[in-house]
N, C-alpha and C positions, 0 to 999 in steps of 0.2 A: 943168364942161367935160370933154369926153372927147377923147382924142387922135384926130386924123384922119389926119395924115401927118407923117412925119419925113424930111427930106432931109439926108443927110450929105455932107460934102465928100469924105471919104475912105472907102473900103470897109473898110479895116483900118489899124491903127497898128503901130508898130515892135514892140510887145510881143506882138502876135498875128499874125505873118506866116503866111499859108497855106503849107502844105508845098510846093505846086507853084510858089510864087513865091520861096522862100527863096534859091535860087542866083542868080536874076536880081536880087533885092533887094540882094544884097551888091555888085553892080556899080553904082557911083554915079558921078556926074560929068557933064560936058557930053555931050549927045547921048543920054542915057539917059532914057526916059520915067519919070514917077512911076507906078509900078505900083499904088500904093494908090488912085490917082485916074485910072483909064483914060479916063473920059469928059472929063477936064480941066474939070470944073465946080467952081467955088469959091463957096461960100456965105459972104458977108461976107469975113472974113479967115481963113477956114479953119474956120468954125463949122458947127454943125448948125442947121437951121431946123425948128421944130415948129409945126404948125397944129392948132388945136383947134376943136371945134364944140359948140354947145349942144344937148343931146338933147331939151330941152323945147320950144324955139322955134327952128326952123331959120332963121328970118329974122334972128336975131341975127348980128352980124358975127363972122367967124372970127378970134379973136385968134392972134397968133403969138409965138413965143419963140425967141430966138437964143442958143445956148449954145456 
């Protein structure tokens, strides 16, 4: 199986805040959006979803993994 697609819930985590978001990320509380997830898409309970494909036979189903 080869990786086809990874869909992450968050663009970044607290240990790697982009420089341009550091000041805004320190402002938390009611009314502040989650800057690490601007599209507001959540996979499962905050996981990443990975889809795989079979390079030998494309008709095989695409397995998925939630991490």
